[in-house]
N, CA, C and O atoms as CSV, one atom per row, in Angstrom:
chain,resi,resn,atom,element,x,y,z
A,1,UNK,N,N,184.063,67.290,-43.663
A,1,UNK,CA,C,184.561,68.149,-44.716
A,1,UNK,C,C,186.070,68.354,-44.513
A,1,UNK,O,O,186.489,68.717,-43.414
A,2,UNK,N,N,186.894,68.132,-45.547
A,2,UNK,CA,C,188.341,68.295,-45.388
A,2,UNK,C,C,188.722,69.750,-45.158
A,2,UNK,O,O,188.083,70.676,-45.659
A,3,UNK,N,N,189.782,69.913,-44.385
A,3,UNK,CA,C,190.259,71.261,-44.091
A,3,UNK,C,C,190.925,71.854,-45.323
A,3,UNK,O,O,191.555,71.143,-46.106
A,4,UNK,N,N,190.778,73.165,-45.486
A,4,UNK,CA,C,191.445,73.872,-46.567
A,4,UNK,C,C,192.923,74.007,-46.204
A,4,UNK,O,O,193.237,74.380,-45.074
A,5,UNK,N,N,193.838,73.717,-47.127
A,5,UNK,CA,C,195.259,73.822,-46.808
A,5,UNK,C,C,195.649,75.248,-46.462
A,5,UNK,O,O,195.090,76.207,-46.995
A,6,UNK,N,N,196.607,75.374,-45.570
A,6,UNK,CA,C,197.111,76.685,-45.185
A,6,UNK,C,C,197.906,77.276,-46.331
A,6,UNK,O,O,198.383,76.550,-47.203
A,7,UNK,N,N,198.051,78.599,-46.331
A,7,UNK,CA,C,198.790,79.295,-47.388
A,7,UNK,C,C,200.210,78.760,-47.493
A,7,UNK,O,O,200.704,78.557,-48.602
A,8,UNK,N,N,200.880,78.526,-46.366
A,8,UNK,CA,C,202.267,78.058,-46.390
A,8,UNK,C,C,202.384,76.706,-47.085
A,8,UNK,O,O,203.376,76.452,-47.769
A,9,UNK,N,N,201.389,75.836,-46.925
A,9,UNK,CA,C,201.429,74.532,-47.568
A,9,UNK,C,C,201.265,74.662,-49.077
A,9,UNK,O,O,201.886,73.914,-49.832
A,10,UNK,N,N,200.429,75.609,-49.531
A,10,UNK,CA,C,200.215,75.806,-50.955
A,10,UNK,C,C,201.486,76.297,-51.636
A,10,UNK,O,O,201.757,75.930,-52.779
A,11,UNK,N,N,202.261,77.117,-50.951
A,11,UNK,CA,C,203.482,77.677,-51.517
A,11,UNK,C,C,204.514,76.591,-51.764
A,11,UNK,O,O,205.361,76.749,-52.644
A,12,UNK,N,N,204.475,75.489,-51.016
A,12,UNK,CA,C,205.482,74.440,-51.125
A,12,UNK,C,C,205.239,73.463,-52.273
A,12,UNK,O,O,206.002,72.509,-52.428
A,13,UNK,N,N,204.212,73.670,-53.070
A,13,UNK,CA,C,203.948,72.799,-54.210
A,13,UNK,C,C,204.972,73.078,-55.307
A,13,UNK,O,O,205.160,74.235,-55.683
A,14,UNK,N,N,205.645,72.037,-55.835
A,14,UNK,CA,C,206.610,72.299,-56.914
A,14,UNK,C,C,205.879,72.819,-58.146
A,14,UNK,O,O,204.952,72.177,-58.639
A,15,UNK,N,N,206.291,73.973,-58.637
A,15,UNK,CA,C,205.623,74.603,-59.764
A,15,UNK,C,C,206.541,74.783,-60.961
A,15,UNK,O,O,206.089,75.184,-62.033
A,16,UNK,N,N,207.826,74.492,-60.792
A,16,UNK,CA,C,208.777,74.697,-61.863
A,16,UNK,C,C,209.699,73.488,-61.980
A,16,UNK,O,O,209.924,72.764,-61.010
A,17,UNK,N,N,210.223,73.285,-63.178
A,17,UNK,CA,C,211.191,72.218,-63.420
A,17,UNK,C,C,212.566,72.850,-63.597
A,17,UNK,O,O,212.698,73.918,-64.194
A,18,UNK,N,N,213.587,72.177,-63.073
A,18,UNK,CA,C,214.966,72.658,-63.162
A,18,UNK,C,C,215.745,71.688,-64.049
A,18,UNK,O,O,215.696,70.474,-63.854
A,19,UNK,N,N,216.459,72.241,-65.022
A,19,UNK,CA,C,217.240,71.439,-65.962
A,19,UNK,C,C,218.704,71.862,-65.893
A,19,UNK,O,O,219.004,73.055,-65.841
A,20,UNK,N,N,219.609,70.897,-65.892
A,20,UNK,CA,C,221.035,71.175,-66.002
A,20,UNK,C,C,221.347,71.307,-67.490
A,20,UNK,O,O,220.851,70.531,-68.306
A,21,UNK,N,N,222.167,72.290,-67.834
A,21,UNK,CA,C,222.516,72.520,-69.239
A,21,UNK,C,C,223.917,71.997,-69.501
A,21,UNK,O,O,224.862,72.343,-68.792
A,22,UNK,N,N,224.047,71.162,-70.522
A,22,UNK,CA,C,225.355,70.706,-70.990
A,22,UNK,C,C,225.578,71.329,-72.354
A,22,UNK,O,O,224.846,71.043,-73.301
A,23,UNK,N,N,226.589,72.181,-72.456
A,23,UNK,CA,C,226.893,72.874,-73.717
A,23,UNK,C,C,227.669,71.944,-74.642
A,23,UNK,O,O,228.598,71.261,-74.212
A,24,UNK,N,N,227.279,71.923,-75.916
A,24,UNK,CA,C,227.963,71.093,-76.912
A,24,UNK,C,C,228.529,71.967,-78.016
A,24,UNK,O,O,227.997,73.041,-78.297
A,25,UNK,N,N,229.579,71.524,-78.628
A,25,UNK,CA,C,230.248,72.295,-79.685
A,25,UNK,C,C,229.370,72.499,-80.907
A,25,UNK,O,O,229.496,73.513,-81.595
A,26,UNK,N,N,228.488,71.558,-81.187
A,26,UNK,CA,C,227.647,71.663,-82.381
A,26,UNK,C,C,226.449,72.595,-82.177
A,26,UNK,O,O,225.624,72.750,-83.078
A,27,UNK,N,N,226.349,73.216,-80.992
A,27,UNK,CA,C,225.268,74.160,-80.722
A,27,UNK,C,C,223.985,73.530,-80.225
A,27,UNK,O,O,223.041,74.243,-79.884
A,28,UNK,N,N,223.930,72.204,-80.176
A,28,UNK,CA,C,222.735,71.521,-79.680
A,28,UNK,C,C,222.958,71.166,-78.212
A,28,UNK,O,O,223.460,70.091,-77.884
A,29,UNK,N,N,222.575,72.091,-77.345
A,29,UNK,CA,C,222.762,71.898,-75.910
A,29,UNK,C,C,221.837,70.802,-75.394
A,29,UNK,O,O,220.761,70.574,-75.946
A,30,UNK,N,N,222.262,70.132,-74.339
A,30,UNK,CA,C,221.476,69.070,-73.730
A,30,UNK,C,C,220.893,69.593,-72.418
A,30,UNK,O,O,221.623,70.114,-71.574
A,31,UNK,N,N,219.576,69.454,-72.249
A,31,UNK,CA,C,218.880,69.864,-71.036
A,31,UNK,C,C,218.452,68.594,-70.300
A,31,UNK,O,O,217.658,67.809,-70.820
A,32,UNK,N,N,218.980,68.394,-69.089
A,32,UNK,CA,C,218.683,67.198,-68.306
A,32,UNK,C,C,217.936,67.601,-67.038
A,32,UNK,O,O,218.416,68.419,-66.253
A,33,UNK,N,N,216.752,67.014,-66.849
A,33,UNK,CA,C,215.966,67.326,-65.651
A,33,UNK,C,C,216.784,66.994,-64.415
A,33,UNK,O,O,217.366,65.913,-64.317
A,34,UNK,N,N,216.827,67.936,-63.463
A,34,UNK,CA,C,217.614,67.673,-62.252
A,34,UNK,C,C,216.965,68.163,-60.967
A,34,UNK,O,O,217.582,68.051,-59.908
A,35,UNK,N,N,215.738,68.705,-61.009
A,35,UNK,CA,C,215.118,69.138,-59.760
A,35,UNK,C,C,213.837,69.924,-59.968
A,35,UNK,O,O,213.285,69.975,-61.067
A,36,UNK,N,N,213.374,70.542,-58.869
A,36,UNK,CA,C,212.105,71.263,-58.864
A,36,UNK,C,C,212.282,72.666,-58.300
A,36,UNK,O,O,213.201,72.936,-57.527
A,37,UNK,N,N,211.376,73.553,-58.709
A,37,UNK,CA,C,211.371,74.921,-58.205
A,37,UNK,C,C,210.098,75.195,-57.437
A,37,UNK,O,O,209.020,74.745,-57.824
A,38,UNK,N,N,210.223,75.933,-56.347
A,38,UNK,CA,C,209.109,76.260,-55.475
A,38,UNK,C,C,209.023,77.774,-55.327
A,38,UNK,O,O,210.030,78.426,-55.049
A,39,UNK,N,N,207.837,78.338,-55.509
A,39,UNK,CA,C,207.641,79.777,-55.355
A,39,UNK,C,C,207.358,80.097,-53.894
A,39,UNK,O,O,206.609,79.388,-53.222
A,40,UNK,N,N,207.969,81.173,-53.415
A,40,UNK,CA,C,207.756,81.627,-52.045
A,40,UNK,C,C,206.862,82.856,-52.030
A,40,UNK,O,O,206.801,83.595,-53.013
A,41,UNK,N,N,206.173,83.075,-50.928
A,41,UNK,CA,C,205.265,84.217,-50.817
A,41,UNK,C,C,206.011,85.550,-50.818
A,41,UNK,O,O,205.399,86.585,-51.084
A,42,UNK,N,N,207.309,85.557,-50.531
A,42,UNK,CA,C,208.079,86.809,-50.525
A,42,UNK,C,C,208.628,87.161,-51.906
A,42,UNK,O,O,209.367,88.137,-52.042
A,43,UNK,N,N,208.277,86.377,-52.939
A,43,UNK,CA,C,208.725,86.662,-54.298
A,43,UNK,C,C,210.011,85.960,-54.687
A,43,UNK,O,O,210.472,86.110,-55.819
A,44,UNK,N,N,210.604,85.197,-53.777
A,44,UNK,CA,C,211.823,84.460,-54.111
A,44,UNK,C,C,211.457,83.049,-54.578
A,44,UNK,O,O,210.295,82.643,-54.536
A,45,UNK,N,N,212.458,82.331,-55.014
A,45,UNK,CA,C,212.278,80.972,-55.527
A,45,UNK,C,C,213.232,80.033,-54.814
A,45,UNK,O,O,214.390,80.393,-54.599
A,46,UNK,N,N,212.795,78.861,-54.447
A,46,UNK,CA,C,213.680,77.824,-53.927
A,46,UNK,C,C,213.846,76.755,-54.998
A,46,UNK,O,O,212.868,76.301,-55.593
A,47,UNK,N,N,215.086,76.362,-55.236
A,47,UNK,CA,C,215.372,75.284,-56.176
A,47,UNK,C,C,215.967,74.123,-55.401
A,47,UNK,O,O,216.946,74.288,-54.673
A,48,UNK,N,N,215.377,72.955,-55.557
A,48,UNK,CA,C,215.859,71.752,-54.885
A,48,UNK,C,C,216.331,70.799,-55.980
A,48,UNK,O,O,215.545,70.338,-56.807
A,49,UNK,N,N,217.621,70.517,-55.965
A,49,UNK,CA,C,218.230,69.684,-57.002
A,49,UNK,C,C,218.356,68.250,-56.522
A,49,UNK,O,O,218.733,68.011,-55.375
A,50,UNK,N,N,218.049,67.300,-57.379
A,50,UNK,CA,C,218.198,65.887,-57.028
A,50,UNK,C,C,219.657,65.471,-57.050
A,50,UNK,O,O,220.071,64.563,-56.329
A,51,UNK,N,N,220.432,66.153,-57.893
A,51,UNK,CA,C,221.872,65.894,-57.968
A,51,UNK,C,C,222.547,67.191,-58.424
A,51,UNK,O,O,221.925,67.998,-59.115
A,52,UNK,N,N,223.787,67.393,-58.051
A,52,UNK,CA,C,224.464,68.619,-58.464
A,52,UNK,C,C,224.718,68.634,-59.966
A,52,UNK,O,O,225.050,67.599,-60.545
A,53,UNK,N,N,224.565,69.794,-60.608
A,53,UNK,CA,C,224.842,69.870,-62.043
A,53,UNK,C,C,226.347,69.852,-62.288
A,53,UNK,O,O,227.119,70.392,-61.496
A,54,UNK,N,N,226.757,69.231,-63.388
A,54,UNK,CA,C,228.182,69.168,-63.716
A,54,UNK,C,C,228.713,70.513,-64.191
A,54,UNK,O,O,229.837,70.894,-63.865
A,55,UNK,N,N,227.905,71.227,-64.961
A,55,UNK,CA,C,228.384,72.455,-65.579
A,55,UNK,C,C,228.171,73.694,-64.722
A,55,UNK,O,O,228.859,74.694,-64.922
A,56,UNK,N,N,227.258,73.660,-63.792
A,56,UNK,CA,C,226.947,74.844,-63.001
A,56,UNK,C,C,225.949,75.761,-63.686
A,56,UNK,O,O,225.692,76.863,-63.201
A,57,UNK,N,N,225.377,75.325,-64.814
A,57,UNK,CA,C,224.357,76.115,-65.505
A,57,UNK,C,C,223.016,75.402,-65.393
A,57,UNK,O,O,222.909,74.198,-65.628
A,58,UNK,N,N,221.982,76.186,-65.024
A,58,UNK,CA,C,220.641,75.642,-64.867
A,58,UNK,C,C,219.650,76.460,-65.681
A,58,UNK,O,O,219.861,77.645,-65.935
A,59,UNK,N,N,218.575,75.813,-66.081
A,59,UNK,CA,C,217.459,76.472,-66.758
A,59,UNK,C,C,216.207,76.112,-65.967
A,59,UNK,O,O,215.936,74.935,-65.733
A,60,UNK,N,N,215.440,77.126,-65.553
A,60,UNK,CA,C,214.260,76.911,-64.720
A,60,UNK,C,C,213.041,77.445,-65.450
A,60,UNK,O,O,213.032,78.592,-65.897
A,61,UNK,N,N,212.003,76.609,-65.572
A,61,UNK,CA,C,210.780,77.069,-66.215
A,61,UNK,C,C,209.573,76.355,-65.617
A,61,UNK,O,O,209.694,75.290,-65.011
A,62,UNK,N,N,208.402,76.972,-65.806
A,62,UNK,CA,C,207.159,76.384,-65.303
A,62,UNK,C,C,206.859,75.098,-66.045
A,62,UNK,O,O,207.269,74.910,-67.190
A,63,UNK,N,N,206.136,74.216,-65.372
A,63,UNK,CA,C,205.691,72.993,-66.032
A,63,UNK,C,C,204.804,73.372,-67.220
A,63,UNK,O,O,204.154,74.417,-67.194
A,64,UNK,N,N,204.770,72.550,-68.241
A,64,UNK,CA,C,204.070,72.879,-69.490
A,64,UNK,C,C,202.604,73.251,-69.288
A,64,UNK,O,O,202.112,74.176,-69.935
A,65,UNK,N,N,201.908,72.558,-68.417
A,65,UNK,CA,C,200.472,72.781,-68.256
A,65,UNK,C,C,200.133,73.851,-67.227
A,65,UNK,O,O,198.956,74.097,-66.963
A,66,UNK,N,N,201.130,74.485,-66.648
A,66,UNK,CA,C,200.870,75.463,-65.596
A,66,UNK,C,C,201.230,76.867,-66.027
A,66,UNK,O,O,202.160,77.089,-66.803
A,67,UNK,N,N,200.467,77.805,-65.500
A,67,UNK,CA,C,200.801,79.212,-65.693
A,67,UNK,C,C,202.003,79.517,-64.802
A,67,UNK,O,O,202.136,78.946,-63.720
A,68,UNK,N,N,202.862,80.399,-65.245
A,68,UNK,CA,C,204.060,80.733,-64.470
A,68,UNK,C,C,203.658,81.292,-63.110
A,68,UNK,O,O,202.854,82.221,-63.029
A,69,UNK,N,N,204.212,80.734,-62.056
A,69,UNK,CA,C,203.918,81.210,-60.703
A,69,UNK,C,C,204.883,82.316,-60.311
A,69,UNK,O,O,204.707,82.972,-59.284
A,70,UNK,N,N,205.892,82.515,-61.127
A,70,UNK,CA,C,206.942,83.471,-60.813
A,70,UNK,C,C,207.273,84.204,-62.086
A,70,UNK,O,O,207.567,83.572,-63.100
A,71,UNK,N,N,207.234,85.506,-62.063
A,71,UNK,CA,C,207.454,86.312,-63.261
A,71,UNK,C,C,208.892,86.807,-63.310
A,71,UNK,O,O,209.311,87.605,-62.472
A,72,UNK,N,N,209.640,86.334,-64.288
A,72,UNK,CA,C,211.019,86.786,-64.478
A,72,UNK,C,C,211.000,88.189,-65.082
A,72,UNK,O,O,210.273,88.448,-66.041
A,73,UNK,N,N,211.784,89.070,-64.530
A,73,UNK,CA,C,211.867,90.420,-65.056
A,73,UNK,C,C,212.738,90.448,-66.306
A,73,UNK,O,O,213.729,89.721,-66.383
A,74,UNK,N,N,212.387,91.265,-67.271
A,74,UNK,CA,C,213.239,91.353,-68.449
A,74,UNK,C,C,214.607,91.905,-68.067
A,74,UNK,O,O,214.715,92.904,-67.356
A,75,UNK,N,N,215.605,91.264,-68.534
A,75,UNK,CA,C,216.981,91.661,-68.239
A,75,UNK,C,C,217.240,91.774,-66.729
A,75,UNK,O,O,218.156,92.473,-66.295
A,76,UNK,N,N,216.425,91.082,-65.949
A,76,UNK,CA,C,216.608,91.112,-64.498
A,76,UNK,C,C,217.820,90.296,-64.086
A,76,UNK,O,O,218.144,89.283,-64.706
A,77,UNK,N,N,218.479,90.743,-63.046
A,77,UNK,CA,C,219.615,89.999,-62.509
A,77,UNK,C,C,219.266,89.658,-61.061
A,77,UNK,O,O,218.828,90.519,-60.298
A,78,UNK,N,N,219.461,88.414,-60.701
A,78,UNK,CA,C,219.066,87.928,-59.388
A,78,UNK,C,C,220.268,87.360,-58.656
A,78,UNK,O,O,221.249,86.949,-59.276
A,79,UNK,N,N,220.188,87.340,-57.344
A,79,UNK,CA,C,221.221,86.717,-56.528
A,79,UNK,C,C,220.802,85.285,-56.241
A,79,UNK,O,O,219.615,84.997,-56.088
A,80,UNK,N,N,221.776,84.393,-56.167
A,80,UNK,CA,C,221.516,82.986,-55.881
A,80,UNK,C,C,222.307,82.613,-54.636
A,80,UNK,O,O,223.524,82.788,-54.589
A,81,UNK,N,N,221.611,82.100,-53.628
A,81,UNK,CA,C,222.226,81.734,-52.357
A,81,UNK,C,C,222.033,80.251,-52.081
A,81,UNK,O,O,221.004,79.671,-52.426
A,82,UNK,N,N,223.035,79.646,-51.456
A,82,UNK,CA,C,222.865,78.289,-50.952
A,82,UNK,C,C,221.997,78.388,-49.705
A,82,UNK,O,O,222.273,79.191,-48.813
A,83,UNK,N,N,220.957,77.579,-49.644
A,83,UNK,CA,C,220.085,77.600,-48.477
A,83,UNK,C,C,220.773,76.880,-47.328
A,83,UNK,O,O,221.394,75.837,-47.532
A,84,UNK,N,N,220.666,77.429,-46.115
A,84,UNK,CA,C,221.343,76.801,-44.983
A,84,UNK,C,C,220.733,75.455,-44.642
A,84,UNK,O,O,219.529,75.239,-44.785
A,85,UNK,N,N,221.596,74.556,-44.187
A,85,UNK,CA,C,221.142,73.242,-43.743
A,85,UNK,C,C,220.929,73.277,-42.244
A,85,UNK,O,O,220.108,74.042,-41.739
A,86,UNK,N,N,221.664,72.457,-41.548
A,86,UNK,CA,C,221.599,72.434,-40.098
A,86,UNK,C,C,222.182,73.726,-39.538
A,86,UNK,O,O,223.094,74.314,-40.121
A,87,UNK,N,N,221.649,74.156,-38.410
A,87,UNK,CA,C,222.197,75.356,-37.767
A,87,UNK,C,C,223.555,75.038,-37.179
A,87,UNK,O,O,223.731,74.034,-36.489
A,88,UNK,N,N,224.509,75.902,-37.459
A,88,UNK,CA,C,225.849,75.740,-36.910
A,88,UNK,C,C,226.084,76.828,-35.873
A,88,UNK,O,O,226.152,78.009,-36.215
A,89,UNK,N,N,226.208,76.444,-34.629
A,89,UNK,CA,C,226.448,77.362,-33.524
A,89,UNK,C,C,225.423,78.486,-33.483
A,89,UNK,O,O,225.763,79.622,-33.152
A,90,UNK,N,N,224.167,78.182,-33.818
A,90,UNK,CA,C,223.097,79.164,-33.707
A,90,UNK,C,C,222.970,80.112,-34.887
A,90,UNK,O,O,221.987,80.851,-34.953
A,91,UNK,N,N,223.907,80.131,-35.817
A,91,UNK,CA,C,223.841,81.031,-36.971
A,91,UNK,C,C,223.448,80.258,-38.218
A,91,UNK,O,O,223.959,79.168,-38.477
A,92,UNK,N,N,222.529,80.837,-38.991
A,92,UNK,CA,C,222.201,80.263,-40.287
A,92,UNK,C,C,223.174,80.834,-41.305
A,92,UNK,O,O,223.363,82.049,-41.371
A,93,UNK,N,N,223.784,79.979,-42.088
A,93,UNK,CA,C,224.792,80.400,-43.053
A,93,UNK,C,C,224.171,80.500,-44.448
A,93,UNK,O,O,223.837,79.481,-45.052
A,94,UNK,N,N,224.016,81.722,-44.959
A,94,UNK,CA,C,223.548,81.956,-46.317
A,94,UNK,C,C,224.757,82.391,-47.121
A,94,UNK,O,O,225.336,83.443,-46.847
A,95,UNK,N,N,225.145,81.601,-48.106
A,95,UNK,CA,C,226.333,81.887,-48.898
A,95,UNK,C,C,225.903,82.142,-50.339
A,95,UNK,O,O,225.158,81.349,-50.915
A,96,UNK,N,N,226.375,83.259,-50.929
A,96,UNK,CA,C,226.045,83.549,-52.327
A,96,UNK,C,C,226.843,82.599,-53.211
A,96,UNK,O,O,228.063,82.496,-53.086
A,97,UNK,N,N,226.138,81.904,-54.109
A,97,UNK,CA,C,226.798,80.890,-54.936
A,97,UNK,C,C,226.647,81.136,-56.434
A,97,UNK,O,O,227.151,80.350,-57.236
A,98,UNK,N,N,225.963,82.215,-56.829
A,98,UNK,CA,C,225.817,82.465,-58.255
A,98,UNK,C,C,224.901,83.614,-58.572
A,98,UNK,O,O,224.518,84.389,-57.696
A,99,UNK,N,N,224.551,83.716,-59.857
A,99,UNK,CA,C,223.644,84.749,-60.351
A,99,UNK,C,C,222.623,84.088,-61.273
A,99,UNK,O,O,222.824,82.975,-61.757
A,100,UNK,N,N,221.522,84.803,-61.502
A,100,UNK,CA,C,220.485,84.304,-62.404
A,100,UNK,C,C,219.960,85.466,-63.239
A,100,UNK,O,O,219.982,86.621,-62.815
A,101,UNK,N,N,219.490,85.132,-64.430
A,101,UNK,CA,C,218.970,86.136,-65.347
A,101,UNK,C,C,217.615,85.681,-65.863
A,101,UNK,O,O,217.443,84.522,-66.241
A,102,UNK,N,N,216.648,86.602,-65.876
A,102,UNK,CA,C,215.308,86.278,-66.332
A,102,UNK,C,C,215.155,86.383,-67.831
A,102,UNK,O,O,215.847,87.166,-68.482
A,103,UNK,N,N,214.241,85.588,-68.382
A,103,UNK,CA,C,213.907,85.611,-69.799
A,103,UNK,C,C,212.428,85.960,-69.887
A,103,UNK,O,O,211.569,85.144,-69.552
A,104,UNK,N,N,212.134,87.173,-70.337
A,104,UNK,CA,C,210.760,87.661,-70.361
A,104,UNK,C,C,209.867,86.880,-71.325
A,104,UNK,O,O,208.673,86.735,-71.062
A,105,UNK,N,N,210.410,86.378,-72.429
A,105,UNK,CA,C,209.594,85.709,-73.448
A,105,UNK,C,C,208.852,84.493,-72.911
A,105,UNK,O,O,207.646,84.354,-73.115
A,106,UNK,N,N,209.576,83.613,-72.222
A,106,UNK,CA,C,208.929,82.391,-71.737
A,106,UNK,C,C,208.910,82.314,-70.206
A,106,UNK,O,O,208.614,81.257,-69.648
A,107,UNK,N,N,209.220,83.412,-69.529
A,107,UNK,CA,C,209.223,83.487,-68.065
A,107,UNK,C,C,210.155,82.451,-67.436
A,107,UNK,O,O,209.912,81.982,-66.324
A,108,UNK,N,N,211.218,82.102,-68.152
A,108,UNK,CA,C,212.180,81.147,-67.605
A,108,UNK,C,C,213.318,81.907,-66.930
A,108,UNK,O,O,213.363,83.137,-66.946
A,109,UNK,N,N,214.212,81.166,-66.351
A,109,UNK,CA,C,215.320,81.736,-65.611
A,109,UNK,C,C,216.567,80.926,-65.919
A,109,UNK,O,O,216.540,79.696,-65.876
A,110,UNK,N,N,217.656,81.609,-66.229
A,110,UNK,CA,C,218.942,80.937,-66.414
A,110,UNK,C,C,219.791,81.222,-65.188
A,110,UNK,O,O,219.978,82.377,-64.807
A,111,UNK,N,N,220.299,80.171,-64.577
A,111,UNK,CA,C,221.076,80.271,-63.344
A,111,UNK,C,C,222.510,79.839,-63.631
A,111,UNK,O,O,222.742,78.786,-64.225
A,112,UNK,N,N,223.463,80.654,-63.207
A,112,UNK,CA,C,224.875,80.318,-63.344
A,112,UNK,C,C,225.446,80.193,-61.934
A,112,UNK,O,O,225.504,81.166,-61.182
A,113,UNK,N,N,225.861,78.986,-61.596
A,113,UNK,CA,C,226.417,78.734,-60.266
A,113,UNK,C,C,227.937,78.839,-60.313
A,113,UNK,O,O,228.595,78.172,-61.112
A,114,UNK,N,N,228.488,79.694,-59.436
A,114,UNK,CA,C,229.939,79.809,-59.319
A,114,UNK,C,C,230.479,78.730,-58.388
A,114,UNK,O,O,231.619,78.284,-58.516
A,115,UNK,N,N,229.633,78.326,-57.451
A,115,UNK,CA,C,229.944,77.238,-56.521
A,115,UNK,C,C,228.766,76.276,-56.535
A,115,UNK,O,O,227.614,76.709,-56.554
A,116,UNK,N,N,229.038,74.988,-56.527
A,116,UNK,CA,C,227.966,73.990,-56.462
A,116,UNK,C,C,227.560,73.851,-54.991
A,116,UNK,O,O,228.402,73.536,-54.150
A,117,UNK,N,N,226.277,74.083,-54.669
A,117,UNK,CA,C,225.842,74.001,-53.273
A,117,UNK,C,C,225.962,72.578,-52.728
A,117,UNK,O,O,225.604,71.608,-53.396
A,118,UNK,N,N,226.470,72.478,-51.511
A,118,UNK,CA,C,226.680,71.164,-50.887
A,118,UNK,C,C,225.373,70.412,-50.672
A,118,UNK,O,O,225.308,69.199,-50.872
A,119,UNK,N,N,224.322,71.140,-50.261
A,119,UNK,CA,C,223.063,70.468,-49.938
A,119,UNK,C,C,222.078,70.469,-51.113
A,119,UNK,O,O,220.935,70.040,-50.953
A,120,UNK,N,N,222.505,70.948,-52.293
A,120,UNK,CA,C,221.685,70.957,-53.514
A,120,UNK,C,C,220.390,71.751,-53.357
A,120,UNK,O,O,219.382,71.427,-53.986
A,121,UNK,N,N,220.415,72.790,-52.521
A,121,UNK,CA,C,219.252,73.655,-52.335
A,121,UNK,C,C,219.702,75.103,-52.457
A,121,UNK,O,O,220.617,75.537,-51.758
A,122,UNK,N,N,219.051,75.856,-53.353
A,122,UNK,CA,C,219.399,77.267,-53.524
A,122,UNK,C,C,218.149,78.135,-53.496
A,122,UNK,O,O,217.040,77.663,-53.749
A,123,UNK,N,N,218.348,79.415,-53.183
A,123,UNK,CA,C,217.293,80.411,-53.149
A,123,UNK,C,C,217.668,81.501,-54.141
A,123,UNK,O,O,218.796,81.994,-54.133
A,124,UNK,N,N,216.714,81.880,-55.001
A,124,UNK,CA,C,216.933,82.918,-56.010
A,124,UNK,C,C,216.082,84.111,-55.618
A,124,UNK,O,O,214.883,83.973,-55.375
A,125,UNK,N,N,216.709,85.302,-55.556
A,125,UNK,CA,C,215.957,86.503,-55.181
A,125,UNK,C,C,216.570,87.741,-55.820
A,125,UNK,O,O,217.725,87.745,-56.244
A,126,UNK,N,N,215.750,88.796,-55.875
A,126,UNK,CA,C,216.251,90.075,-56.367
A,126,UNK,C,C,217.281,90.619,-55.393
A,126,UNK,O,O,217.177,90.379,-54.191
A,127,UNK,N,N,218.275,91.348,-55.889
A,127,UNK,CA,C,219.237,91.977,-54.975
A,127,UNK,C,C,218.521,92.953,-54.044
A,127,UNK,O,O,217.474,93.494,-54.400
A,128,UNK,N,N,219.075,93.180,-52.865
A,128,UNK,CA,C,218.473,94.055,-51.859
A,128,UNK,C,C,218.127,95.439,-52.418
A,128,UNK,O,O,217.058,95.975,-52.128
A,129,UNK,N,N,219.036,96.019,-53.223
A,129,UNK,CA,C,218.801,97.380,-53.726
A,129,UNK,C,C,217.648,97.438,-54.718
A,129,UNK,O,O,217.108,98.519,-54.958
A,130,UNK,N,N,217.254,96.312,-55.301
A,130,UNK,CA,C,216.147,96.288,-56.270
A,130,UNK,C,C,214.792,96.032,-55.623
A,130,UNK,O,O,213.758,96.235,-56.259
A,131,UNK,N,N,214.782,95.592,-54.379
A,131,UNK,CA,C,213.510,95.258,-53.718
A,131,UNK,C,C,212.717,96.483,-53.337
A,131,UNK,O,O,211.629,96.364,-52.774
């Protein structure tokens, strides 16, 4: 009989799609798939990008056939951090690289990056004072 997967393994399943947004003058924005979103047990989200977005704007939503694994708060504002890569001198470096806003209607998330993360991995979470 196969073993049941551990909780930590279940959390690592990609449950969301990440799209880079290209704004156009005619109002018809272009959404280009660029990565996956993973829900964490602590209520945060990890976004892993296949390539850095040109504009710094991202749209994150659940896959069409899946129920949202992460509930965006209405008018919620979230912090976006670059996830640390290799340990440098024993310290993990978490750098704030942007903000995100939830959309209650479709449970999506709009992410605005002020800095493009070097390792294309970011963590989205509620600010400390809101937790």
